[in-house]
N, C-alpha and C positions, 0 to 999 in steps of 0.2 A: 569535451566540455561536460558540464554538470547535466545530469538527467534525472536525478532524484535526490531526496534528502540524505540518503545513504552516502552519496558522493561527498556531501559536505562533511559528514562525520569522518570519512576517510582522509580528508585533507586538513582537518583542524583538530588539534589535540584537545583532550578534555571534553569532546562532544561525542555522544553515542546516539544512535537511532534504533529504537526497538519496534519491531513489527511482528505482532503475535499472529503466527500462522496465516500470513497473507492479509491480515486486517489492517486497520488504520495505524500509521506510524506515529510515534511520539518521540520528541527530542529530550535528551537528558544532558545537562551541561554541568560539568564538575560534580557529577554524582547526584545532582538535584533534578528531579523531574516527577511527573505524574504518570505512573504506569497504569493508567486507566484508559482503555481503548474504546470506550463508549463514544458515539459520534457527538453527543451533547456535552462532552467534557471539555473544559477550558484548560489547555496544557499549561504547566508551570514555565516552560520555555516558549515564549510567544513567537509566532511566525508572521512576518510582514512581507507583502509583495507590493513594491512601489508605494510604500508607506501606508498600505491598507492592511489592517489587522485581520488575520484569519482566525476566527474564534472556535474552530472545530478541528479535531484531529483528522477528520475525513479530508478536509481541504488541503492539509499538508501532504497528502498522498498523491496529489495531482502532479503532472509532469513538470519538470524544470527545464526550460529551454530558452534560447536566444537571450541569455542573461549577460548584462554588462558587468555586474559584480555581486558578490555575496559577502555580507558583513555578519560576523558572529560577535555579539556583545555578551560577555560573560558576567554573571552576577546580577543582582537586582538593579533595574534601570529607573531613571528619574522621569522627568516630564515628557521627554521626547518619545521614549518607548516604555511607558510606565504602566501599561495595562497587563495584568497577569504575568509579570516578568520576574517572578521570584528567582528562577534559575538563570534567566538571561533572555536574549532575543536573537532571532535569525532573520536577517533582512535581505530580501532579494530585490535587485534593481534591474529592470528590463532595459534592453537597448531601445533607444528612442528613435523616432523618425529622423531622416537625414535630408538635407537640401540637395544632395546629389544622388544619382541612381546607383544603387549597390544591392547585392544579394548573394546568397550562397545556398547550396543544397548538398546533402549527403545522404547516402542510403547504404544499407547493409543487409546481408542475409546469412543465417547460420543454422545450426542444428535445431531439431524439433520444430521445423518450419517457422523459425524466428525471423521477423522482418522489422527493420528500423528505418525511419526516415525523419529528417528534420531539415528545415530550411526557412529562409526569410527573404523578403524583397522590400526595399525602401526607396522612396524618392519623392519628388515634389509634385503636387497637384496644381498649385499656383505659386505666386511669389510669396504668399504668406501661409499657405497650407501645405503641409507635408504628411505623408502616411508611412506606416510600416505594417506589413502583414507577415506573421510568423506562425509556424505550426510544427507539430511533432506527432508521429504515429509509431506506436510499438505494438507488435502482435506476436504472440507465440501460439501457433496453430495446433501444436501437439503437446500433450502433457509430458512432464519429465519423469513420471512414474506410472506404472501400469496397474489398472484395477482388474484383479483376476475375475471379478464378477462382471463379465462383459455384457454389452447390450443384448447379445444373443442368448444369454442364460435365462432359463425359466425356473431355475431353482436357486436357493440361497445356500452357499457353502458355509457350514459351521466349522469352528476351529478344531473340533474333535473328529473331523472326517465324515460327519453325517450331513447329508443334504436334506433340507426341508423345503417342500414345495409350497407355493402360495402366490397370491396376486401381488407380488412386490413390484415397486417401481423400478424400471430398468434405468441403468446409468451408463455413461459413456466408458469406453475401454481405457482411456487415459485420463489422468487428473493432473492439474498443474498448468493448464493453458490459461491465456488471458490476453487482454488488449487494453491499450491506453492511448487515447486520442486527445489532443489539445490544440486550440487555435486562439490566436490573439491578434486583434486589430487595434492600431493606435493612430489617432489623428492629432496633429500638433498645429495649432493656429497661433501665429505670432502677429498680433495686431500692431504692436509697437515694441520698442525696446523695454518698456515697463509693463507690458500686458501680454501674457502667454497663457493659452488654454490648451490643456492636454486631455483628450478623450480616449478612454481605453475600454475595449470590450474583450473579456477573457472568458473562455469556456472550455470545458473538458468533459470527457466521459471515460470512466474506468470500469473495466470488467475483469474482476479477478476470480481466481479459483483457489480458495483457501485449502490448506492441507487437511485431510480428513482426520478426525479425532475419534479414537475408540476408547470408551471408558473401561478400565480394567478394575475389577474388584480386588480387595486386599486379603480377605479371609476366605477359607474354604467352606465354612459353614456360616450361613447368615446369622449375625449377632455374635460370632466368635471374636476373640481378640488376637489370637495367634495368626500370623500370616500363612497363607496357603502354600503348599509345597511348590506349586508351579511358580509362584512369585519369588520364593527363596532361591530356586534354581536358575532364575533369570529368564524363564520362559512363562510369562504370565498368560494363563488361559482364561479368557472371559467366559468359557463354558462351565468352568468349575469354581471360579473365584467370585466371591460376593463382596459386599461392603457393609459398613456399619448400619445401614438402613435396612439390611436384610435382602438386598437385591442380588440376584445372580444374572449376569448378562450372558445370555445363551446364544449369542451370535457374534460373528466377527465382521459384520457389516458396519462400516463407520457411519452409515446414515441411519441406522436403527439402534436405539439405545437398549431396548429390551424387547425380546420377541417371546410372546406367550404361545 
């Protein structure tokens, strides 16, 4: 089943999901979208969960689980899904409580200490009140690439082979791990054939580890216009390459922009 917005893009033509270095995802429908990953940005392709509008890219990154159906509406929408829907709308509909007892659970374990679990249980509380409890847990305990500056290091390795000592913050030996937890509780009260109340509580917690970014300069001399030799040869060296602002990045640590 679906576990994220990327699964929707894989199943529907004309829909892409962009996720900049582990950050908030954003939908692009038929080439139209807002590639702005700030959490306060309203995306051009709106996302709805049980007809509730999610107004932030951060919310679209939460887990997708126990879903009845997913509808992708392409192009500008009208009254029903008319808010910020220049590109279209993605609508998730959760499975509702049932009058009979039912449930499921599945789990898996893989490389890099990866664990996945999702499940749900649904049934009656009384003749008129039913419930559904669903949840999902994903965890990757080990990163998928190694940080050569291990927590045991007391020196900072530079790209030119020189080590510089200093009171730098120690970082973990692997990068790329993370966890994603989500839980949903639904209560359905059917007072009569004409009156139905659905109460839903949905929460989640996402801990990601974005890919490290190392700024590489373009010119060999601060203020120069010609590219540095290291960049031309395809091996950009932050220890010798500067940028238009006159900066020379003297370290290869992705967590430190410039070391004096």
